[in-house]
N, C-alpha and C positions, 0 to 999 in steps of 0.2 A: 359578957358574950351572950347573945340571945339564942333561942332555940327556933330554928325555921320550921315552921309547921306547914304541911302540904295537906290540903283537904282532900278526902277521898272523893272519887266520882261517884255520884249516886244516880241511879236511874230515874228517868222522869216518873214513872209509875210502875205498878206491879200488883200481883195478887198471888195468893196461895190457895190451893184447892186440892182435890184428889180425883182419882179415876176408879170407878167401880165396875167391874164386869164389861168392859168394852171389847167389842169386836172390831176389826179393821173397818174403816169407813166412817167412824165417828169424829166429830169435830169439838174443839174446846169452845168455851165462851170466847166472844170477841173483845177486843180492847182498842182504844183509840190512842195511837201514838201521834202526839203533836210535833215530834222531833224538835223539841226545845233543848236538847242536849246532844252529846256524842256517844251516849251509851248504846252498847250492842243489846240487841233483843235476845234474850236467853230463856230457854225452858229447861228447868231442872226437875228431874225425876229422882225420887228416893223412895225405897221400899217397893220394888217391883216384883209382881208374881203373876203367874197364869194358873187357872184352875185345872188345866188338862195338858200336861206337857212341860216344857221348860222355857223360861225366859232367857234369851240372849240379847235381843234388842228389839226396839219398837221403832219402825221407820215413820219419821215425822215429816210433814210438809208444812212450811210456814206459808199461809196464804193471805193475799191482800184482798179484801172485799171490794167489789166494784159494782155500784148500783146499776141495774138494768144491763150488765154484761157478766160474762162467766168470771168468776174470781180467779186470779192469777197466782200460780205457785211461784214464790219469789226465792225459796231456799228449800233444800232437803237435807235431812241428816238422820243417822242411825243413833238413836239414843240408847246406850248400854247401861241405863239406870245411873245416869250422870247428867252432866249439863250439855245441852246443844245450844251452840252460839251461832246466831244467824246475822251478826254484824249490825251496824247502825242503819235503820231503815228510813225511808222517806216518810212524811206525814201520811197518815191513813189509818184505816180500820183493818186489824189483823186477826188472825186465829190460827191454830195448829190443827192439822188433819192427821189423824192417825191412819196410816195408810197400810201398814203391814206389820206382822209379827215374825221375827227371824227371816225376813225376805219373802214370806208367804202372805199374799192378800186374801187368800180363802182358807181360813182356819175356824175350827170350833172352839179353841181355846180363847177364854175371855181374860183380857188384861186388867189387872188392878195395880194402882200405884198409890201408897199411902200419902205421899206429898208431892204436889206439882207446884213448883214456884215459878211464875212468869215474871220477868223484868223487862222493861223497855224504855 
């Protein structure tokens, strides 16, 4: 009797980075999703803190870059220092925009995240 192995689904690409002292309004680096798979685009935060106040969540917007046009917000999520899952996206260039801290877009508290892992 053989063992049936099921291969895990791997994302097309990804990277790990960090956030140091961001105020709302900052953008991540961009990535190019060729949509060669059915993997969800995810942004995982670990080790979240703010320098002035308390961290509850970071408001994130997944944006699609459009040359010569305004970039489009394709999804929004509140990241509670965990994983934001944005679903399988069409081919294109994407980034996440840090829009607010705990629901406030005008704050003096700076967000730091020890590990930011993006998969697409």
